[in-house]
N, C-alpha and C positions, 0 to 999 in steps of 0.2 A: 504493500500500500504506500503510495507516495507521501512524503512529509509535506504537510501544509503549514507554511509559516504565516504569521500575522503580517499585516501591513507594516507595523512598527519594526518587526524583525527584518523584513525586506528592505526597508529604508536604511536599517543599520548595516546590512550587507553592502548596500550601494555606497554608503558613506565610509566604509572601512572602519566602523566603530569597534569597540573592544570586544573581547571574547564573551563578556557578560551578555551582550545582546543575543549571541548565538545560544548561550546556555539557558537563557530564559526568554524565549521568543514572545511571551506575553506576561503581563503582570498578573500573578495568581490572585484569585479572590481571597479574602481574609480567612475563610474557612479551609482553604487549601494550603495556606502557608504554615510552615513549621514554627512553632513558638519556642524561642530560646531566650535565655537571660545572660547578659554580659555584665560582669562586675569589673569596674576600673581599678587601677592601682591606687587611686586617690580620688580627689574631687573633680569638679568641673572647672577646667581652665584651658588655655591654649594648647597644652600638650595632649589633652584628651578630645579636643575639638574634632579631629578627623572622624571619630566614631559618630558624633552627633551630625556631622556633615553627611555621612553615609545614610543616616536615618532621614535627615531633612531632604536630601536629594532623591530618596526613594531607592537607593542602591540595594539595601537589604530586601525591600519588598520585591524588587525585580528579580532578586535571587531566590524568591520563594520563602522569605523569612519574616517573621514578626519578632523584632528584637527589643527587649526591655533592657535599658542601660541604667546601672546603679553605681554610685560612688562607694568607696570603701575607706578603711583607715590605714591602708598601706599594702605593700606586696604580700606580707604574711597573712593579712586578713583576706585578701583577694584569693590567694592560693588555697587557704582553708575552705573558703566558700565553694570553690570549684571542686575541691577534693570531696566535699560532703555530698555533692550531687545537686545542691540547691541551684547552682549556676552551671550552665553547659560551657560557657566561655569566660575567660578573665584576662586581665592584663597584669603581669607581674614580673619582678626582677629575676633574671636567670640565676643569680647567685642564691637568692632566697629559695627558689624552686629546687636547686641542687641540694640544699640542706634538707628540705622537706622530702625529696625523693630518697635520700639516704635513710631517713628515719621511718618513712611510711611508704615504701615502694608500691604496696598493694593499692593505695588510694591516690597516689600522687598524680596530678595533672601532667600533661606533656606540653612543652613549648612547641607549637605547630608553625609559628612564624616569628622570627626575630625582627623587632621593629628598630631597636637601637643598636647599630653596629658598634658603637662606642658607648661604654657605660658613662652615665652622667653622675655617678657616685663621687662625692667629694667632701672634704672638710672645708667649710666656708667660714671666713673670718673677716673682720674689719682690719685694715692694714695697721691700725693703731695697736692691735694686739700682738704684733710682731711674730706671727706664725708664717714663716716663709719656707720652711722645710719641715718634714715630718718630725725631726728631732726637737723642733721648737714646741711641739705639743707637750713635752714633759714639763710638769709644773703648772699646766693650764687646766681650767675647768671647761669641759666640752659637753655640749648638750646633745643627747642621743634620743632618738625617737623610740617607740615601743616595738614596731613591727616592720618599719621600712627597710629596704635592702641595704642602704648605705650604713645605717646604724648596726645592722646585724653583721655586716662585713667589716666593721671598724676594728675589732680585735685582729682580724687577718691583716688588715692594712698596717697596724702597728707592728705586728710580728714580722711581716715581710720587710719592713723598713727599719728594723732593729731598734724600735722604740720600746722602752721599758713601760709596759702597761701599768705597772704599779705606781708609776710616777704621773699618770694621767688620771685626773678626776673626772669620772663620767657621771653626768647628772641626767637622769631620765626625765624627759619632758614630753608633753603632748605636741602633736603637730600644730595645733592651734596656737600654742604659746612659744614654740621653738624660735621663730624668727623675731618675735618681739623681745625675747630674752637676749638675743644677739644684739639687737639695736640698742637696748638699754644696758648692755655690757654686764648682764648678770652671768653670762658665760663668755669665754674668750672666742669660742667657735662652735659650730654645730655641724653635725653630719647630715647629709641630705643629697638631693639631686641639685646640681648647679642651677638648672633652669627654674626649679621650684623656689629655692631660697632667695636667689638673687632677685628675681622679679617681684617676689613678695616684699623684699626690703626696698627695692627700687620704688615701689608704690608709695613708700614713706620718705622718699627724697634721697636715698643713697645712690651715689654715682658708681659706675663700674670701676673707675680708677681708685675708689676707696676700698675695694674688696680684694681679698686674696683667695685663690682657689688651690687647694691641694687635691688635684684630680687623681682618683685611684688609678685611672688608666695611664697616667704619667709616672706612677710610682709603684710599678710591679704587679698591678692587677689589670691586665689587658683583657677584660672580660666583655661579653655581650651584656646588653642592658635589658630594658623592658621588652617583653615578648607577648604575643597573643597565646594564651593557654587554652587547652581543651581538656575536658574531663575524660577519664578513661571510658565511661559508659557511652558518651556521644561518639567517641572515636570508634568504639567497637560496634555499636548498634546503628549509628547514623553517619557513616563516613561521608556520604554525599552532602549532608548538612554542613560538615566541617569544610568541605571543598567550597561550597557555595558561600559560606560565611567569609572565608579568606578571599575569595574572588571579589566580593563586594567591598571588604575592608581594604584590600590592596588598591582597588580603583580609587577609593576615597583618599587613601594616604598618598598616592602618587599625585593626585590633584592638589592636595594640601601642601605638599612640598613645593609645588610650582606656584601656588597662589595662597599663601598663608592668610592674607587679609580676608579673602572671601570665606575661607574655612572658619576662621576665628569668629566671624560674624554670626555663625550658626548657633553659638552658645548663648547669644543674647536672649534666646527664647527660654533658656534654663534659669537665668537670673537677671533681674533688672540692675544688679549692682556690678555687672561685668564691665571692666574697663577694656573696651575692644582694642584700643591702640596698644595697651600693655600686653594683652593676650596675643595680639598679632606678633609683637616682638618676641614673646616667649616661644611661640611656635616657629618663628624664623630662626631663633637661636637653636632650638632642637633640631630643625632640619639641617642647618649648616654645620653643627658640631657633633651631633650624635647619629644622624641617619644618613646623610649624603656624604659618606666617606669614600675614599678611592675604591675600597672593596665593594661597596654598594653600587657605585657607578659601573663597575666592571661586571658584577654578578647579579645585580638587581636587589631590590628591597626584600628582606626576609630570609635570605639564604645564610648558611653558615659554612665555615671551613672546618672540616672534621678535626684537624690537628689543633686548631685554636679552641674548638669546643672542648676537646679532651683536656687541654691545658687549663681552661677555665674551671672545669669540674675538679681537676687535681688541686688547683690553687684554693678553691673554696673548701675542699675537703681538708686540706692541710690547715688552713686558717681557722676553720671551725673545730678542728680536732675530731672529725667525724669517724665513727667506728667502722663505717662501711663507705667505700667510694662507689657511688652509683655509676652504672654503665651509661655511656652516652645515649643509648636508646631509651633509657629510663627518664631522661631529661628532655630530649628533643626528638620529634617525629616530623620529618620533612616531606612525608608522602603526599600531603594535601596542598602543597604550595601551587599557586597558579604557574603556568608556563613562564619561563624567564622573560619572554618578550612582553608579557603582561605585568611584569614587576620592574622593568627598567625605568629609572627616573625620567620625568618629563622635562626637567630643567636642571 
């Protein structure tokens, strides 16, 4: 029986549009779409805007999905929610995922697409604190979050750089108070993602030239960063849902890297308090520093290099003192990635 395509699909073929048009020749009715839940690695800002962009532009719906997007308290929280089966998809830091996979391999989600080719984990401080090298952390009070990747990897960062952990005072703070404590100098520095903390304090008048970053990637931990995660049950029982979710997400992330301003505007519907100019800068920073690396431009968004993945897992295992080093396939599953041509940067 011949395949009958809709008028929309035929127009897509004529215009040479993306693979998504071929995969979903018509927008499925609500009752036909698969309902899935996505938990972010934190809240609503420029760094998570591409997911809202995909929803606003109808990319998830065209892929036959109804996607509910929710914030979380950090990577650890997001990973736990996906592992529980409450969420089919999540966004989380690969280092934190590695630790989880070591301890709970039977439940651990898999990274199915790496978003950040370079990790944004860093120690962020004001220059007045005098933290210019890792050794300068000794004798300082550093604010750590509860479950975010940078805070959980901080002991590994200290160990790799020969810093005496006993000489660093760690103060656990909530994500809501962390950056304010840095501004008021209640702590000398904080652990976090560079694009999160910097733009949060920039909103309070801090200039880039007044800030120091000790990027983990520049000091011995050249790991991958946030990735799209999928639960084991959806991978096992609905592999096509995983493929379609990644196809829609990839389409949105490619557009977002090429046009951060348009993408950032989509989160205005989530909060009237959003500073669109600031969030556009945040997304631009993320694109230029963490996503559009030479490796990404050569291989496309989302792929990994096996040797580097293995080194990331080994580094995390050593830094965390894990009793068991998870195998790469317990952390990453690249079978569902769109074709390379559909992942190449647009700009």
